[in-house]
C-alpha positions in Angstrom: 36.2 -16.8 8.2 33.9 -18.6 5.8 33.7 -16.8 2.5 30.5 -16.3 0.5 30.1 -18.9 -2.2 30.5 -16.3 -5.0 34.1 -15.5 -3.8 35.0 -19.1 -4.4 34.1 -18.5 -8.1 35.5 -15.0 -8.3 38.2 -14.7 -5.6 40.2 -11.9 -7.3 39.8 -8.4 -6.0 40.2 -7.3 -9.6 37.0 -9.1 -10.5 35.1 -6.6 -8.3 37.0 -3.3 -8.0 39.1 -1.0 -10.2 40.7 2.3 -9.2 41.2 4.8 -12.0 44.0 7.4 -12.3 41.3 10.0 -12.0 40.4 8.9 -8.5 37.3 6.9 -9.3 36.5 3.5 -7.9 34.5 1.3 -10.2 32.6 -1.5 -8.7 31.6 -4.6 -10.8 28.6 -6.5 -9.7 26.4 -9.2 -11.3 23.4 -7.9 -9.3 21.2 -5.4 -11.2 19.2 -2.3 -10.3 15.5 -2.9 -10.5 14.4 0.0 -8.2 15.4 -1.7 -5.0 18.6 0.5 -4.6 21.0 -2.4 -4.5 23.6 -0.3 -6.4 23.3 2.4 -3.8 23.8 -0.1 -1.0 26.8 -1.6 -2.7 28.3 1.9 -3.3 27.8 2.7 0.4 29.6 -0.5 1.4 32.6 0.3 -0.8 32.6 3.9 0.4 32.6 2.9 4.0 35.3 0.2 3.6 37.6 2.3 1.5 36.9 5.5 3.4 36.1 7.5 0.3 33.3 9.8 -0.6 30.5 7.9 -2.3 30.7 10.3 -5.2 33.9 8.6 -6.2 32.1 5.2 -6.6 30.7 4.1 -9.9 28.8 0.9 -10.5 29.0 -1.4 -13.5 26.3 -4.1 -13.2 24.9 -7.0 -15.1 27.3 -7.1 -18.1 28.3 -10.5 -19.2 31.7 -9.3 -20.5 32.6 -7.2 -17.4 30.9 -8.3 -14.2 30.8 -11.5 -12.1 28.1 -14.0 -12.9 25.8 -13.7 -9.8 22.9 -15.4 -11.4 19.5 -13.7 -10.9 18.9 -10.6 -8.9 16.1 -12.3 -7.0 15.0 -14.1 -3.8 15.9 -11.1 -1.5 19.5 -12.5 -1.7 21.5 -9.5 -3.0 22.5 -8.1 0.4 23.2 -11.5 1.9 25.4 -12.7 -1.0 26.7 -9.8 -3.1 27.0 -7.2 -0.3 28.6 -9.6 2.1 31.1 -10.5 -0.6 31.8 -7.0 -1.7 32.4 -5.8 1.9 35.2 -8.5 2.1 36.5 -7.5 -1.3 36.7 -3.8 -0.3 38.3 -4.7 3.0 41.0 -6.7 1.3 41.5 -4.0 -1.2 42.1 -1.3 1.4 44.5 -3.6 3.3 46.4 -4.0 0.1 46.6 -0.3 -0.5 47.6 0.4 3.1 50.4 -2.2 2.8 51.7 -0.5 -0.3 51.4 2.9 1.2 53.4 1.8 4.3 56.2 0.8 2.0 56.0 4.0 0.0 55.9 6.3 3.0 58.2 4.3 5.2 55.5 4.2 7.8 53.9 1.4 9.9 50.3 0.3 9.2 49.2 1.5 12.6 50.3 5.1 11.9 48.3 5.4 8.6 44.9 7.1 8.4 42.7 7.6 5.4 40.6 10.6 4.3 38.6 10.2 1.1 41.2 8.0 -0.5 44.3 10.0 0.7 46.5 8.0 3.0 48.4 10.1 5.6 51.4 9.0 7.6 51.0 10.2 11.2 54.7 10.8 12.0 55.7 12.5 8.8 52.4 13.8 7.5 53.4 12.6 4.1 50.5 11.5 1.9 49.8 9.2 -1.0 46.4 8.5 -2.7 44.8 5.3 -3.7 45.1 6.3 -7.3 48.8 7.3 -6.9 49.4 3.7 -5.7 47.2 1.9 -8.1 45.5 4.1 -10.6 44.7 1.9 -13.7 46.7 -1.1 -12.4 45.5 -4.4 -11.0 45.4 -5.3 -7.3 46.7 -8.8 -8.1 45.2 -10.0 -4.7 42.7 -12.7 -3.8 40.2 -12.3 -1.0 41.7 -14.2 1.9 38.9 -13.8 4.5 41.6 -12.7 7.0 40.8 -9.0 6.7 37.6 -8.2 8.6 35.4 -5.5 7.2 35.4 -2.1 9.0 32.4 -1.2 11.1 30.6 1.8 9.6 31.1 5.1 11.4 27.8 6.3 10.0 24.7 5.6 12.1 22.2 3.4 10.3 19.2 3.9 12.5 17.0 5.3 9.8 17.3 8.9 10.9 19.6 10.1 8.1 18.9 10.5 4.4 20.8 8.6 1.8 20.0 9.6 -1.8 20.1 6.9 -4.4 23.1 7.2 -6.6 20.6 7.6 -9.5 18.5 10.3 -7.7 19.6 13.2 -9.8 19.2 11.4 -13.1 15.8 10.1 -12.0 14.6 13.6 -11.0 15.9 15.3 -14.1 14.7 12.6 -16.4 18.2 11.8 -17.6 18.2 8.2 -16.5 18.1 6.0 -19.5 15.6 3.1 -19.2 15.5 0.3 -21.6 12.9 2.1 -23.7 15.2 5.1 -24.0 18.2 3.5 -25.6 19.4 5.1 -28.8 22.2 3.6 -30.9 23.6 4.9 -34.2 21.5 3.8 -37.1 18.9 2.1 -34.8 15.7 0.9 -36.4 12.5 -0.3 -34.8 10.7 -3.7 -34.6 7.3 -4.9 -33.5 6.0 -8.4 -33.1 2.6 -9.9 -33.8 1.5 -12.3 -31.1 -1.0 -15.1 -31.7 -4.5 -14.5 -30.4 -4.0 -17.1 -27.6 -1.6 -19.7 -26.2 -2.8 -22.4 -28.6 -3.1 -20.6 -31.9 -0.9 -21.2 -35.0 -0.5 -19.1 -38.1 -2.3 -20.4 -41.2 -1.9 -17.5 -43.7 -0.7 -13.8 -43.8 -0.2 -11.1 -46.4 3.5 -10.4 -46.3 3.7 -8.7 -49.7 1.5 -5.7 -48.8 3.4 -5.1 -45.6 6.8 -5.4 -47.2 5.8 -2.6 -49.7 4.7 -0.2 -46.8 6.6 3.0 -46.3 9.8 2.6 -44.3 9.5 -1.2 -43.9 13.0 -2.8 -44.0 12.1 -6.4 -43.2 9.1 -8.7 -42.5 9.8 -11.9 -40.6 7.6 -14.9 -40.8 9.1 -18.0 -39.1 6.4 -20.5 -38.3 3.9 -18.5 -36.2 6.5 -15.8 -35.3 5.5 -12.6 -37.1 7.4 -9.3 -37.0 8.3 -6.2 -38.9 11.3 -3.9 -38.9 10.9 -0.3 -40.0 13.2 2.8 -40.1 10.9 4.8 -37.7 9.0 3.7 -34.7 5.6 4.9 -35.9 6.1 3.2 -39.2 6.8 0.0 -37.4 3.6 0.4 -35.4 1.5 1.0 -38.5 3.1 -1.9 -40.4 2.6 -4.4 -37.5 -1.1 -3.4 -37.3 -1.4 -4.2 -41.1 0.4 -7.5 -40.5 -1.9 -8.4 -37.6 -5.0 -7.6 -39.5 -4.1 -9.8 -42.4 -3.0 -12.8 -40.3 -5.2 -15.9 -40.0 -4.9 -18.2 -37.1 -6.2 -21.6 -36.1 -6.7 -22.3 -32.5 -5.8 -25.9 -31.6 -7.1 -25.9 -28.0 -9.0 -23.8 -25.5 -8.0 -22.6 -22.1 -9.6 -24.7 -19.3 -12.1 -22.4 -17.6 -13.0 -24.9 -14.9 -12.8 -23.1 -11.5 -9.0 -22.7 -11.0 -9.2 -23.5 -7.3 -11.0 -26.8 -8.2 -8.2 -27.6 -10.7 -5.6 -26.9 -8.1 -6.8 -29.5 -5.6 -8.0 -32.1 -8.2 -5.5 -32.1 -11.0 -2.6 -34.5 -11.1 0.3 -33.4 -8.8 3.6 -34.2 -7.3 3.8 -34.0 -3.6 6.7 -33.3 -1.2 6.6 -33.3 2.6 8.5 -30.3 3.9 8.0 -31.1 7.6 6.5 -33.9 9.6 7.3 -33.6 13.3 5.6 -34.9 16.3 2.6 -37.2 16.5 0.4 -35.6 13.9 0.5 -38.5 11.5 -0.6 -40.9 14.2 -3.4 -38.8 15.6 -5.2 -37.8 12.4 -7.8 -40.5 13.1 -9.0 -38.7 16.2 -8.1 -35.2 15.0 -11.8 -34.2 15.1 -12.5 -35.7 18.5 -12.7 -33.1 21.2 -13.2 -35.3 24.3 -9.7 -34.3 25.4 -10.7 -30.6 25.4 -9.2 -29.7 22.1 -10.9 -27.5 19.5 -10.2 -28.2 15.9 -10.2 -25.3 13.3 -10.0 -25.8 9.5 -9.8 -23.2 6.8 -9.0 -22.9 3.0 -7.3 -19.8 1.5 -7.1 -18.8 -2.1 -5.1 -16.5 -4.3 -5.7 -15.9 -8.0 -3.2 -15.5 -10.9 -1.4 -12.2 -10.5 0.5 -10.0 -13.0 3.7 -8.1 -12.4 1.9 -4.9 -13.4 5.1 -3.2 -14.7 4.2 0.4 -15.3 6.0 0.3 -18.6 5.8 -2.6 -21.1 8.9 -4.6 -21.8 11.5 -3.8 -24.4 15.0 -4.6 -25.6 17.7 -3.7 -28.2 19.8 -6.2 -30.1 22.7 -5.7 -32.6 24.2 -8.5 -34.7 27.8 -7.4 -35.7 30.3 -9.7 -37.4 28.6 -12.8 -36.1 28.4 -11.6 -32.5 25.1 -10.6 -30.8 24.8 -7.8 -28.3 21.6 -7.5 -26.3 20.4 -4.7 -24.0 17.7 -5.9 -21.6 16.0 -5.2 -18.3 16.4 -8.9 -17.4 17.1 -9.8 -13.8 19.6 -12.4 -14.9 22.0 -11.3 -17.7 24.1 -14.6 -17.6 21.1 -17.0 -17.6 19.5 -14.9 -20.4 22.7 -15.3 -22.4 22.5 -19.1 -22.0 18.8 -19.1 -23.0 19.5 -16.9 -26.1 22.4 -19.1 -27.1 20.2 -22.2 -26.9 17.4 -20.7 -29.2 19.7 -18.9 -31.6 22.1 -21.9 -31.8 25.0 -19.7 -31.0 27.9 -20.1 -28.6 27.3 -18.2 -25.4 30.7 -16.5 -25.7 29.4 -14.9 -28.9 26.5 -13.2 -27.1 26.8 -10.2 -24.8 23.9 -9.2 -22.5 23.9 -5.8 -20.8 21.4 -4.9 -18.2 19.5 -1.6 -18.5 17.0 -0.5 -16.0 13.3 -1.2 -16.9 10.0 0.3 -15.7 9.2 -2.2 -13.0 9.3 -5.9 -12.5 10.3 -7.8 -9.3 10.1 -11.2 -10.9 9.9 -12.7 -14.3 7.8 -10.4 -16.6 8.2 -10.0 -20.4 11.8 -8.6 -20.3 13.6 -11.8 -21.3 11.0 -12.6 -23.9 11.4 -9.1 -25.4 15.2 -9.8 -25.5 14.7 -12.8 -27.7 12.3 -10.9 -30.0 15.0 -8.2 -30.5 17.7 -10.9 -31.1 15.6 -12.7 -33.7 14.9 -9.4 -35.5 18.6 -8.3 -35.3 19.6 -11.7 -36.8 17.3 -11.0 -39.7 18.8 -7.6 -40.3 22.5 -7.9 -39.4 24.8 -5.0 -38.7 21.9 -2.8 -37.7 20.7 -2.3 -34.1 17.0 -3.1 -33.6 14.8 -1.9 -30.8 11.7 -3.8 -29.9 8.9 -2.5 -27.6 6.0 -4.5 -26.3 2.5 -3.0 -26.1 0.4 -3.0 -23.0 -1.7 -5.7 -24.4 1.4 -7.8 -25.2 2.6 -7.4 -21.6 -0.7 -8.2 -19.9 -1.5 -11.1 -22.2 1.8 -12.8 -22.6 4.0 -12.3 -19.6 4.4 -15.2 -17.1 2.0 -14.7 -14.1 2.3 -15.6 -10.5 0.5 -18.9 -10.0 -2.9 -19.2 -8.5 -2.7 -21.1 -5.2 -4.8 -22.9 -2.6 -3.7 -23.4 1.0 -5.5 -25.8 3.4 -4.9 -25.3 7.1 -6.0 -27.4 10.0 -5.1 -27.1 13.6 -6.3 -27.9 17.1 -5.9 -25.8 20.2 -6.4 -26.6 23.9 -8.5 -24.8 26.5 -5.2 -23.1 27.5 -5.0 -21.5 24.1 -1.9 -23.5 23.0 -1.7 -25.0 19.6 -1.5 -28.8 19.7 -1.4 -29.8 16.1 -0.9 -28.0 12.7 -1.4 -29.3 9.2 -0.6 -27.2 6.1 -1.1 -28.2 2.5 -0.2 -25.8 -0.3 -1.3 -26.4 -4.0 0.3 -24.4 -6.8 2.0 -24.4 -10.2 5.7 -23.7 -10.3 7.1 -20.3 -9.3 10.4 -20.8 -11.1 10.3 -20.9 -14.8 13.0 -18.3 -15.5 15.0 -18.6 -18.7 18.5 -20.2 -18.6 20.3 -23.2 -19.8 17.6 -25.9 -19.6 17.8 -29.4 -21.1 14.0 -29.6 -20.9 13.6 -26.8 -23.5 13.3 -23.0 -23.6 11.3 -20.6 -21.4 11.5 -17.8 -23.9 8.1 -17.0 -25.6 9.1 -16.6 -29.2 11.0 -19.9 -29.2 7.7 -21.8 -29.0 6.3 -20.1 -32.2 9.2 -20.7 -34.6 9.0 -23.1 -37.5 11.4 -25.3 -35.6 10.1 -24.6 -32.1 11.8 -25.2 -28.8 10.0 -27.4 -26.3 8.2 -25.6 -23.5 9.1 -27.1 -20.1 6.0 -27.8 -18.1 6.3 -26.9 -14.5 9.5 -28.9 -13.9 12.5 -26.6 -13.3 15.6 -28.9 -13.6 17.1 -27.5 -10.4 14.1 -28.0 -8.1 10.6 -28.9 -9.1 9.1 -27.4 -6.0 11.1 -24.2 -5.7 9.0 -21.4 -4.5 5.8 -23.2 -3.6 6.7 -23.9 0.0 8.3 -20.6 0.8 7.1 -19.8 4.3 4.8 -22.8 4.5 6.5 -24.0 7.6 5.3 -21.7 10.4 7.9 -19.8 12.4 5.8 -20.5 15.5 6.5 -23.2 18.0 4.1 -26.1 17.2 4.7 -29.5 18.7 3.0 -31.6 16.0 3.4 -30.1 12.6 3.0 -31.5 9.1 3.6 -29.3 6.0 3.2 -30.6 2.4 3.6 -28.8 -0.9 1.9 -30.0 -4.1 3.1 -29.1 -7.6 0.0 -29.2 -9.7 0.1 -30.2 -13.4 -2.0 -29.1 -16.3 -3.1 -25.6 -15.2 -4.2 -23.2 -17.9 -1.9 -20.1 -17.7 1.8 -19.4 -18.2 3.5 -18.8 -14.8 6.9 -18.0 -13.3 8.5 -15.9 -10.6 6.5 -13.0 -9.0 7.8 -11.2 -6.0 7.9 -13.4 -2.9 6.8 -16.5 -4.9 4.6 -18.7 -2.8 5.4 -16.8 0.4 2.7 -14.2 -0.2 -0.1 -16.8 -0.1 1.5 -19.0 2.6 2.0 -16.1 5.0 -1.4 -14.6 4.2 -2.9 -18.0 5.2 -0.8 -18.7 8.3 -1.2 -15.2 9.7 -4.9 -15.1 9.0 -5.2 -18.5 10.5 -3.3 -17.4 13.7 -5.9 -14.7 14.1 -8.7 -17.3 13.6 -7.2 -19.5 16.3 -6.6 -16.5 18.6 -10.3 -15.5 18.2 -11.5 -19.1 18.9 -9.2 -19.2 22.0 -10.4 -15.8 23.2 -6.8 -14.4 23.2 -5.5 -11.1 21.8 -3.9 -11.8 18.4 -0.6 -10.2 19.4 -0.4 -12.1 22.7 -1.3 -15.3 20.9 1.6 -14.9 18.5 4.1 -14.0 21.3 2.9 -17.1 23.3 3.8 -19.3 20.3 7.2 -17.9 19.5 10.2 -19.7 20.8 13.2 -17.7 22.1 13.6 -15.8 18.8 14.0 -12.3 20.4 14.2 -10.6 17.0 10.8 -11.8 16.0 9.5 -10.5 19.4 11.2 -7.2 18.9 9.5 -6.4 15.6 6.1 -7.4 17.0 6.6 -5.4 20.1 7.9 -2.4 18.1 5.0 -2.3 15.7 2.4 -2.8 18.5 3.9 0.1 20.5 4.1 2.4 17.5 0.5 1.6 16.4 -1.0 1.7 19.9 -2.1 -1.9 19.5 -4.8 -2.8 21.9 -6.8 0.5 21.5 -10.0 -0.4 19.8 -10.8 1.9 16.9 -14.0 3.8 17.5 -16.4 4.1 14.7 -18.6 1.9 12.4 -16.8 -0.2 9.9 -13.3 0.5 11.4 -10.9 -2.3 12.2 -7.3 -3.0 13.0 -5.2 -6.1 12.0 -1.8 -7.5 12.5 0.6 -9.5 10.3 4.1 -10.9 10.9 6.7 -13.1 9.1 10.3 -13.8 8.6 10.7 -14.1 4.9 11.7 -17.7 4.0 12.2 -18.2 7.8 15.7 -17.0 7.4 15.7 -13.4 6.0 14.3 -10.1 7.3 11.8 -9.9 10.1 8.7 -7.7 9.4 5.5 -6.9 11.2 2.7 -4.6 10.1 -0.5 -3.2 11.7 -3.1 -1.7 9.4 -6.3 0.3 10.1 -9.1 -0.2 7.6 -12.5 1.3 6.9 -15.3 -0.9 5.4 -18.2 1.2 4.0 -21.8 0.1 3.7 -21.2 -1.2 0.2 -18.3 -3.5 1.2 -15.5 -1.3 -0.2 -12.3 -1.7 1.9 -9.9 1.2 2.3 -6.6 1.1 4.2 -6.4 4.3 6.3 -2.9 3.9 7.7 -0.2 1.4 8.3 2.7 0.9 10.8 5.6 -1.3 9.7 8.6 -2.6 11.7 11.5 -4.2 10.0 14.8 -5.9 11.0 17.1 -6.7 8.1 20.3 -7.1 10.2 22.9 -4.4 9.9 21.4 -1.5 8.0 23.5 -0.2 5.1 21.0 2.1 3.4 18.2 3.2 5.7 16.2 5.0 2.9 16.6 1.9 0.7 15.4 -0.4 3.4 12.4 1.9 4.2 11.6 2.1 0.4 11.7 -1.7 0.1 9.4 -2.2 3.1 6.9 0.4 2.1 7.1 -0.5 -1.6 6.4 -4.1 -0.8 3.5 -3.1 1.5 1.9 -1.0 -1.3 2.4 -3.7 -3.9 0.7 -6.3 -1.6 -2.0 -3.8 -0.8 -2.7 -3.6 -4.5 -2.6 -7.4 -5.0 -4.8 -8.0 -2.0 -7.5 -5.4 -2.7 -7.5 -5.1 -6.5 -5.6 -7.6 -8.7 -6.7 -10.8 -10.4 -5.9 -12.1 -13.9 -9.1 -12.7 -15.9 -9.4 -15.1 -18.8 -11.8 -17.1 -20.9 -11.4 -20.1 -23.2 -10.0 -17.9 -25.9 -7.3 -16.2 -23.9 -6.5 -13.4 -21.4 -9.3 -10.8 -21.0 -7.6 -8.5 -18.6 -5.3 -6.9 -21.2 -5.5 -3.3 -20.0 -5.5 -1.3 -16.8 -9.3 -1.0 -16.8 -9.7 -4.8 -16.6 -6.6 -5.2 -14.4 -6.7 -2.3 -12.0 -3.9 -1.4 -9.6 -4.1 0.5 -6.4 -4.5 4.2 -7.3 -2.4 7.0 -5.7 -5.6 8.3 -4.0 -5.8 5.1 -2.0 -2.2 5.1 -0.7 -2.4 5.3 3.1 -0.3 7.0 5.6 2.7 4.8 6.5 4.9 4.9 9.6 8.1 2.7 9.4 10.4 1.7 12.2 13.8 0.3 11.3 15.6 -1.9 13.8 19.4 -1.8 13.3 21.6 -4.8 14.2 25.2 -3.5 13.9 27.7 -6.2 13.2 25.0 -8.8 12.3 24.6 -10.3 8.8 22.7 -8.5 6.1 19.2 -9.9 5.6 17.2 -9.7 2.4 14.1 -7.4 2.8 12.6 -7.1 -0.7 10.0 -9.7 -0.3 9.2 -9.7 3.4 6.1 -7.4 3.4 3.8 -9.2 0.9 2.3 -11.9 3.0 2.0 -10.0 6.3 0.2 -7.2 4.6 -2.4 -9.4 3.1 -3.0 -11.1 6.4 -3.2 -7.8 8.3 -5.8 -6.6 5.9 -7.9 -9.7 6.3 -7.6 -9.5 10.1 -8.5 -5.8 10.1 -11.6 -6.5 8.0 -12.7 -9.2 10.5 -12.1 -6.8 13.3 -14.2 -4.2 11.5 -17.2 -6.2 10.3 -16.8 -9.7 11.7 -16.4 -11.3 8.2 -13.4 -13.5 7.5 -12.0 -13.1 3.9 -9.9 -16.0 2.8 -9.7 -15.3 -0.9 -8.0 -12.4 -2.6 -8.7 -9.8 -4.0 -10.9 -8.4 -1.2 -13.4 -6.8 -3.5 -16.7 -5.3 -2.4 -18.5 -8.1 -4.3 -16.5 -10.8 -2.5 -17.1 -9.2 0.9 -20.9 -9.0 0.2 -20.9 -12.7 -0.9 -19.0 -13.7 2.3 -21.5 -11.8 4.4 -24.4 -13.6 2.7 -22.7 -17.0 3.3 -22.2 -16.1 6.9 -25.9 -15.3 7.3 -26.8 -18.7 5.7 
């Protein structure tokens, strides 16, 4: 059996599992909980493999002194990597325990049964527990790969309910988020940000602020300004005084040239992802239709997008005897430790990072930056824990955004409705600017403002300059002549990094909208058109057929301004399969409302049905908000969408009815599902609007103004 890569680094069972004398099983994982229920899924896997009640399982996650280094919790990879590894670990652990029990009870392995951690010998009925055998001691066993994980006895078809292991604490308000941390003697810090990306500090009144009530320290390091006070409200008042006295000089302005023009005209690096068939040789006669082929060409656009975390970022840091402890909602505790070590000029071994749940993310928001803020303040006031909280304006103005993108698609179809040629060009900034050890410089915000600043890397991650841009740019459909190119565009105005699904949201939105355009031009039903162009991938067909059946696809909606649309994808062409059908209503003013949605998902073997359902539905709602509402606004002086009024999210009143079908694949590999819904949702909405009013929207968000403008252009 081929072992997951992480087990080559951490092969010992003891790196992953401990059994206490009190009958608890502690699981150690580098993957962190960000609302996706990964910890519940891992607890279920261990519970199933060890045949114990899930209440016995505790999770220790994202602690650089205790857990494996599993990098970032990102890319819909946790189930594929960590869950697959942990199932093998737990299987090896139980086999070890059964072998020891057989010796203790003078019983063969075949005669042993397990009930909630109690091992029973069939012939003698003697028993011994896991914790009798091992409580507090080590397994001293490596994962061999020779012990196959047990098949779950619990149906995973989605009919049952599986509460999150944090359900009670969430409902009762007892769950401690990063903003809720309280440590003995903890004080409070706040940071003053420059007015824009290119401003530097020229003067500030430090004396007055230092003399303010409760102020313990004022930090001025280059253009990095901060205060520490004994109480939170005093810190807020002090930082406002500091901000009002600060004078700045702006050394440049943001380029407000149309961002989509910049994307296709700025300098760029290009990589060809796919070039199959004869496309390169036929482009000269691509527009010629004597052979009976029809050519279709479209351009799709997405703006800069925020993470929209419901709570602004925060962190706590504590410098004790030369060692730094940091509590953060980061999605990568180990990479953050490396990044902090680089800026603080400390050895990584002298920094501990502990993950604490935050109030939303799914990507690279301000969490890591807040961690550096807290560490800098803790260094200025050693032996005292310092809590830093960002404001809403801080979060909206300074977090890294998801890049704006342009996708150009061109294809030709025959009279038989079959695609002959396909050309896909995607233009984007980088989607991978997460902090970590980086010889090119630091990705942490405050490091750029220090008196001795770190260099800011510019769109060139050392591991892969194109990572994220081309996600799902290669169509899953069968196309004989296909060329796909990705373009990393330089010199764009705003700070960017990872946002849920990276480039896949825009690429899938484009491809699935374009498939509808082609189907319309060919006079073929959009569902049939997709099925006709799928190869022998039965799982893709299954989700499409499941969603079509459940939504009554083919029944035309009756009523003015009503329309139905379909979207489909397999995330990264290798993870979960999803399909969605939405019904929309477009009113006389061009306002678009999603009335209901039907989702079908296949994520391999289902471990946590509720978790999978929540991931699919949550991704759908997030994409619904992106597609209908969200767009970062800025002018030459900086970000102008610094609050919820200027950056609106989908309100609860516009959440549609959702029906979700889960397709279980017992015995098949786990597939990541966290980022599968974003692109199909956007395309389904665009296709539904076209069905409703005959207008093709190719730029998000789908505002009433944009729909009206598209209608006028269509009339012209």
